[in-house]
N, C-alpha and C positions, 0 to 999 in steps of 0.2 A: 504494500500500500504506500500511499504518499506520507512520508515522514516529515514533511516540511511543516513549518509553523513558527509562531513567535517564541522567543526565548527570554527568560528572565534569569538574572544572576545578581549576586550581591558582592560588594567589596567592603571589608572592614578595614578601617585605618590602622588600628592596632588592636589585637584581640587576644584574649586569654582562653579562647575556646579550645577545647580538646578535639583533635581530629577523630573521626569515627574509628572504631577498632578495625584492625587489618583482618581481612578474611583470607589471607594467604597470598601467594604469588599469582598475580593476574596481569593481563594486558587488555588493551582495547583494540577491537577489530573494526577497521573502517572498510566499507564495501566498495568504494570507488564510484558510488552512484549519488548519494546525498547525505553521507554521514559526516559529522564534524563536532567539534566542541568549541564553545565560545567563552573566553575569559574576560570579556569586557574591556573597557578603555582604562588603562592604567599607565601612568608614566614610569612605573617600575619596569615596564617592558620596552621602553623606547630606547633604541640604539641610535645615537646621534654622533655628530662630529666631536663632541666634547665629553662623552662618557664611555667608560669601559664596560664590557659585558662578556659573558661566556654562556653559551647555550649547549647543553648536552642532552642526548636522548638515545634510547635503544630503538631500533627500527628493523622490522622484518618486512621488506617490500614484496608485493606481488605484482605491482605495475607502477606506473608513474603517478604523480599527484603532489599536492602541497602538504608538506609536513607541518610547518609553523609559519605564520605570517602576521604582520602588522602593516598592511599595505592597501592602497587604493589604486586600482588599475587606471592608467592614463591620467594620474594626478600625482606627480612626483612630489609636490609640495606637501602632500598629506600622506606620505608613505615613509616607513622606516626600513623594513626588511622583509624578505620571505626566503624560506628554505624549501627546496623541492627535490623530488626525483624526476628527472626530465624524461620525456616520452621516447619511444622507439629504442629502448635499451640505453638511454642516455645516462649521463653522470648525475651525482648529487650536485646541487647548485645553490649558491647563496647570492642574493641580489640586494643592493641598497635601493636608493630612490632615483638612481640614474640608469644609464644603459650598460655600465660596467658590471660584469658578473664574474664570479669565481666558481669554476667547475672543479670538483675535487673527487677523484676516485670513481670507480664503477660499482654501483650497487650489486650485490649478490642476491638474486631473487630467491625468495622463500628461505632465507637464512638470517639469523639475527646479526646485526652489526651495530656498533656503537659509534656515533658521530659526535663531534664537538667542534664548535666554532668560537674563536677568541677574537674579540674586537678591542683594540687598544688605540686611543687617539694618536695619530702621527705614525702608526705602524701598520704594515700590511695585515689584512685579516689572515689568521692561521686556521687551517682545517685539519682535523684529525679523524682518522678512522681506526677503531680498535686501539686507541692510544698512541698511534703512530702518526707523525706529521706527514700528510700526503699532498699538501698544497698551500700556497699563500699568494696573496695578491691584493691590489687596491680596488675597492669599490666605492661608489659615491654614497655618502651617508647624509641624511637630512640634518640641517643645523638645529632643528627643533623637533619636539615630540609631535606625533600626529594624533588625531582624535579617532583613529581607526581602532577597533577592538583587536585583540590578539586572538587569532583563530588557529585551530588545529585541524588539519585535514580538509580545509575548505579553500576553494580557489578564490582569486581576487574578484571575479565576477560570478555571482551565484548562478547565472544562466549557463556558465561554461562547465557543463557536466563532465567534460573530458578531463578536468583537472582535479576532481575530487580524489582524495587519497584512497588507494587500494593497498592496505598494509596493516600490520600490527604495530602499535606503539607501546612503549613502556618506559617508566622512570624518566621523566623530563625534568631538567633542572635549568633554572635561569638565575644567573649571578650578575651583580653589578660591579664585578671586578674581573680582571684578566687573569685567569688561572694559568699556571705553568703546566708543562707536559706531565711532570711527575704528579701534580695534583689531579689532573685529568685521569691518569692511570690509576691513581689511588681511589677516586670516586667511581671508577668503572667497577671495581671489585668490592668495595665496601660502601654501602649507601650512607649518605649523610643522615644526621639526626633531625635536621630541620632548624637547628639553632645556630648554624655556622655563620660567621660574619660575612656579609655580602651576598648571602643566599636570599633572593627576594621571591622566588617561586620554586616549589618542589612538589611534584605530583608523582607518587609512587605507584598509582594505579592498582592498589591492593584492596579497594573497596569490594570489588567482586559483584556488586549489585547496585541498583539505583541509577539516577541520572546526574549525579554530581561527582566531579573529579576534584577531590579535596586537596587544597594546598596544605602541605605539612609544615610550612613555616607559620609564624604568627601574623603574617600579612593578610591572610584571609583572601587570597586571590584564587578562589574556587572557580572551576569551570562548569558550564552546563553542557551535558552530553546530549546530542541530537542524533539518534539513529545508531551510532556506534554501539557495538555489543561487547559484553565482557567475555574474556577468553582465559582459559587456563594455560595457554601457550605463552610462556615468558622465558626470557634469557636465564639460563642456569649455568653458572661458571663452575668448572671443575675439570677433572681429567677425563677425556673422551676416548682414550685408547684402551680397548679391552685387554690388551696384553700387559698393561701397567699394573703394578701392585696396588695402586690407589685408584683404580678405575671407578668412576662414578656413573652408573648406568642412567642416571637422571640428567646428567649434564649435557647441554647441547652447544656449549661454547668452551673450547679448550683454553684454559688459563695458564698453560705452561707448567703446571704443577706435577705432571706425570712422573712417577718414579718407577724404576724397573728393577726386577730381581737382580742382585749381584751376588752370585754364588761363589765368588773368588776370582782368581786370575786364570783366564783361559785364552786359548787361541783356537783357530780352526785349521785342521790338517787336510790338505788336498792331495789326492793320490796320483795326479798327472794323467788320469784316464778320462774321467767323466764327472768330476766333482766341480761344483760352482755354487755361487749365491746370486739370486736374481732379485733385485729391488724393484723391477718394473721401470716404466718410462717416467723417471723422476729427475729432478735437479738439472734441467737444461740451464746452462749458464751462457748468456750471450756476451757478458762483460767479464772482467777480471775474476779469477778464482784461484784457490789453492787446494791441493789435495795432499794428504800425508798418510803414511801407513808404516807399520812395522812388518818386515818380511824376513822369513828364513828360507833361503833357497837351497835345495838339496843337490841340484845338478844344473849344468849349463844346457842350453838348447833354445827352444822357442816356446815361451810360456806367457800367458796373459795374467797379469796381476789384477788389474782393474781396467774397465773401459766403459765408455759411452760413445759409440761411434757407429756410423752406417756407411755402407758402400753404395753409391748411386749408379755406379758403372762408369761415370766420368771422373769421379773423385770421391774422397772420404770427407765426412763431416763429423766433428766431435773431438774426442781425445782418448788416449790410452796410456797406460804405463805397463811396459812389457819387458821381458827378458828376450834378447835376441843374440844367440851365441854366448859370448862371455861379457856382454854388456847389459846394463839396465838402461832403458830408454823411456823418456816422457815425450809424447808427441801430441801436437795440436793440429787439427785439420780444419780447413774451410774450403771445401770443393777442391782439394789438392791430393796428390799422390806422387811423391811422399809428402808428409806434412813438415811443419817446423819442429825439428828434433833436437833434444839435448840428451847426452849420454854420459854414463859413468862406468867404471870398472866393476864387474860383478864379483862378489865375495861369497863363497859357498860355506854352508854348514855353520852359519852364525847369524844372529839377529842384526839387521841393519834398518835404520830409519830413513825412508825415502820420501822426499817432498817434491812435488811438481808445482810450479808457479806460472800461471799465465797472466801477464800484465798486458791488457788489451792494447794493441797497436805499438807496443814498446819492446817486450822481451818475453822469452820463455826460459825458465831456469830449472835446474835440477840441484837439489841439496841432498847430500848423503851424510847422515849422522851429524846434522847441524851445520855442515860446511858447504858453501857454494862450490859445486864441482864443474858445472858447465852452464853457459848462458848463450842464447841465440837471439840476435836482434834483427835478423834478415827476414824481410817479408812477413812480419808478424801481423796476422789479421787484426783489424780494428774491432771486430766483433765476431762472434760465432753464431751460426744459425741453429735454431732448435732442431732436434731430430727425434725420431720416435723409437730409438734404440733403448733397450734396457740398460740400466746401470748394473754391471756384472762385476763380481769378485771371483777371481780364479779362472777366468776365461776371457777371450778376446772377441768382441763384436757380437758373436752369437754363441750361445751355450755349446760347448764341445770343441770350439776352435782354440788351439793352443792351450789345452788344459794345463793348469798350473800344478807343479809338484813341489810341495813344501808347506810352509805354515804362514798364515796372515793373522795379524792382530791390530786392533785399534785403527780403523779407517776413519779419517776426518776430512770434511769438506767445508770450505769457507767461501763467501761470495766476494772476496777481495784478495789482493796480493799481499800475503803476509811478509813482514820484514824478516831479516835474518835473526834479529834478536827475538822476535815473536816465535819463530820456528824453533829456536833453541829452548825457549821457555816452555813451549807445549811439548817438546820432546822429553823434557824431564818431569813435567807435571801435566797430567791430563786435564782437558777442559771439563767444566761442570755440566755442560749441555745447554746453558742459558746465555752464553756469551753473544754479544752483538756480532752479526756477520756469520755466525755458525749455522750452517744450513743442513748438515748431516754429520752424525757422530755415532759410530757403532763401536762399542768397547769390547765386544766379543766375550763378555763375562757371564753369559747365561749358563754355560757349562752343560746344558741339556736341551733337548728339543730340536725342532727344525726351523725356528724363527730367529733371525738376527735382528735385534731390536734397535731402532733409531732412538738415541737418548735425547734428541731434541724434541720440541713440540710438533715438528712436522710429521712425525709418525711414518716415515718412509721405511717400514720394516721389510726385511728381505727374507726370502724363502731359501733355506739351505737344502741343496740337492747333493747327497752323497758325502760331503765333507763331514769329518768327525771332530769332536771336541778333544783338545789336547791341553795338558797342564804345562807344556813347554811354552814359556812366555819370555818376552824381552827382559833382560836383567835391569835392576834399578841402576840409574846412572851413579857412577862413583864420584866421590868428592876428592878432587885432585889438589885443591889449594884453598886457603883461607886468607882473606885480606883484612887486616885490622888497621884502620886509619882514623882520622879525625872527623870523618863525615858521618853525620847522624844516620843511624839505621843500618849500619854494617858492623856489628860486633858479634863475637862468638865466644862462648864459654864452654869448653869441651868437657871439663870434669872438675870436681872440687879441688881446690888448691889450698894448701895450708903452709904455715911456716912464715916467719917474719921476712925471709928473703923475698917472698913473692907478694908481700903486702902492698907495696906501692903499685906494682904492676897490676895486681888484681883490682885495686881501688880504681885505677885509671880505666881499666877494661870495663868495669861495671858502670862507671859514671860518665864516660864519654858520650856526648850527645844529649845529656840531660839538661833540663833548665837549670841554670846556675853552674854550668860546666862541671867541676869536680866536687860539687857540694852534694853529698849523698842524701841530704835532707830535703832536696828539692827535685821535682820532676819524677820521671819514672825510668827505671833502668832499661837499657836497650840491649837485650840479650837474645840471640837467635840460635836455633838448633836446626839440624839437617835431618830430614827423613823424606827422601825423594824430592824435596824442595825445601827452601828456607822458610822457617816458621818462627814468628815472634813468640818468645816466652813471656807469658803474662802471669 
């Protein structure tokens, strides 16, 4: 039926009213035909040239439409902003009162996403999706507030039925301050209480019934719901990987918290006949990247350690790291045969750390055990085309080609070119799985089963075919030297020392770098121990 009609709402200047009790996690579903919510006219929601603001919301789009607006079509002088999902698979968009727009990111249909927009006078508007900065730019903002109501889900022109929102919305926040990225990420995962400084509107959508969307702040900026219906479909953050030890079957948004069984130190042993691990068509990298792995080679010959490449007939696309004769090779291809190659001498029956670095348009490098062995700067492609090959361990290009004979442990992939110092650091101390730029990390420590688990939140798990678990793993790096100097942060105390002869030395060793220099009553001692990496003793 026709759900149109007049709307009434109220605004309290300052109120002590308690919000209605929460009925659990809910959202509002807007049908794309005539559903919307009206929050009335309030200067709390005006974004102008002279005031800061941050808008945050969860959205699960099914099509295009207006998310939030305070705007009068064809009247820039009476408009502040609108936020929309553009038609025909278009982007998210924010517009001020002029013709300038900021398009940011592509909506993923039928999936929850968190968007945030930060307005700060004199600065470009910043746009975030799922806590990550995805765009920034300048848009025209009105010098004054408008008398337009703030509307959710409704187009600028009520007769324009094509722009009604078709989506679910949940937890909308309006601030009169410019939040930082870390604050945005924090409020993504932990909802505010409603009493935070600068929070002028907070709707948690948890009423679950009725026609009022209640402002959880004391400002009383409630909205009147017209047509939109309550839904139990809401964003639930947690671990979404069934293979993780903390898998949450109710979660529909992965929050990066997945933890995986670590049954000790293991590697995978490949028989040189038909063993491999298949990750599927994942981790295409068009720009710079780094791969690293520990390898134990049992004999020379032709063996694939890892690859993601295809042969089109005219040339190869992708990359591989292989053994060819008595050499280890890292090769990058972009419709070429051969590709841009770097090589090093193969060493048998021992663990070695191999790293291949592709720096787009600049160089291809091979590191062995933390040292740069070879670099090629000739005809390095400026980018690499995506290909549909599987990422394979223990084989080359296709399962069964150049099957590897030996052991592999800890394969890591980054979306940038690591420096030599970073390579040496991660050689001695494994990543945690949450580092910036880390796109794939397999630590090989399951010790059982046929799944090789990606320790990052990307969940690019591999299927083990034939390869068997081994307790033969790379040795811990040995400590070859200790430097004790006057620079704060590099002190080492190896064992208890007694006797007057060592008193001055021990006192200096303990107190260097402290506040107050050699005064043991000030600051904190700077003592470090070694266990696979330097650790501060507290």
